C-alpha positions, 0 to 999 in steps of 0.5 A, a space after each residue: 499498498 505504501 509503494 501504491 501511494 509514493 508512486 500516487 504522490 510521484 506522478 501527482 508530484 510529476 503533474 504540477 511541475 508539468 503544469 507548473 512549466 506551463 504555467 511558466 511558458 505562457 506568464 509573461 504574456 497572461 499575468 495583471 500587475 498592480 501599481 499602486 502609485 500616485 507619482 506619474 514617472 515612475 508609474 511610467 516607467 514602470 508600466 513601459 518595462 512590464 509592458 515590453 515583456 507582454 505583462 497586463 498592468 493597471 494602474 492606481 492613483 490612491 487605496 480606495 481604487 487601489 481596493 476597488 482593482 484587487 478585487 475587479 482585475 485579481 492582479 497576479 503579484 502588487 506594486 504598493 508604492 506611495 501614495 497620501 497621506 501617510 499611513 496609507 499604503 500600510 493600510 492597505 498592505 494590511 487589507 491585503 493580506 487580512 484578506 483571505 481572498 488577496 493576503 495570497 497575491 505576491 505584493 512588494 512595497 516601495 518606499 519612499 525616499 528617505 527625505 520623503 519619510 516623514 511625509 508619505 512613507 513608512 512609520 518606523 512601527 509600521 515597517 516593523 508589522 510588514 508583512 510583504 514578499 520583499 521591499 524597497 525603496 525610491 529612488 528605483 527604476 524598472 532595471 532594479 524592480 524588473 528581476 525581482 517582480 518576474 522571480 516572484 512570480 516564478 515563485 507564485 505559480 510553483 506549489 509547496 510541498 508541505 507535512 503536517 505534522 500533529 497528534 492529533 488527526 482533529 488538527 492534521 486535518 483542519 490544517 490540510 482543509 487550510 491548505 488545499 484551499 491555497 494554490 500553491 501550496 501542497 499536503 504531500 503527507 502527515 505524521 503522527 509524531 517525531 519519528 513518524 516526521 523523521 520517515 515521511 520526510 525521508 519518504 516525501 523529501 517536503 520543503 516544509 514540514 509545519 511541526 507541532 511540539 509535544 507529540 509521543 514517542 519522539 518530541 516535535 523538537 528532536 525532530 526537527 533537531 534531526 530533519 534539518 541535520 539530515 534532510 536541511 533541504 526540509 525546512 521546518 516550521 514550528 506550529 505549537 499551543 505552547 508559544 512560551 520565549 522559551 520553545 521560541 529559542 529551543 525552537 530556532 537553536 534546533 532548526 526551525 525556520 518560523 514558530 507561529 502560535 496555533 492562537 494565531 490567524 491561520 494567514 499565519 500559518 499562509 505566510 510562514 509557511 509561504 516564508 518558509 518555503 522560499 528560504 525566509 524566516 516566520 516571522 522576519 524576527 524570528 531570524 535575529 532570534 540568538 540560537 544560544 540560550 539566553 543567559 539566565 534563563 533555566 531549561 
């Protein structure tokens, strides 16, 4: 039975690769880019470069128009530039990332130049809450933005393979149901404990493993340590009800790439999988968590 399941999954993966390759081949003529900005020169420069590559370009000059464009145009990627009043760009970013319908649309934030930050740029506290896939600041020309846009679209058309590890069937089923609704994510397997997770990683080679901490047979932390050492191509995202700071330090210490409390919104799980699946950390602050045990803390 295992051999048959393994074969079917490999066939499905091959089909997905062919489908992704087909999409990539047609992507440049079909992909739709929404530029949100109120500076004509920036829009004109980027629009010319995008249309030269056969992308369809739509433009919005303020927040309300941008929301309408997102709903009716359904863009494949959004370039969120500078708009007035200050703060509207961040609120629009929050609306996009918290919307179940649009949270998976790749987003590039283009901040104001330093000398204009007090007028129309992002505030420091807003920057700390940034959830966009990329961030740059003006002045920037289309020649610098185009490689970022094209690479982001290529990633958007591929599927991130995921293994779900939790000893509770209801939790696994809930996560699988959520992930099955995402076009860019595919669940390739489930595991009931840490030891089972290691076997399934060996079998399916997922890009991301969503891992609980407390499980029988072998804990999620021990399994993460083994996986990060033996199968480094698989990145572990810890999803647990134990959200104490101590567990975050330990998760980083054993090789995890992300840490999400189960009390967090489902959008955090999706953002976490996408971030970890592309080699990043989630949240971004997790990258700066020291892998060394903090002084004065007991294990």
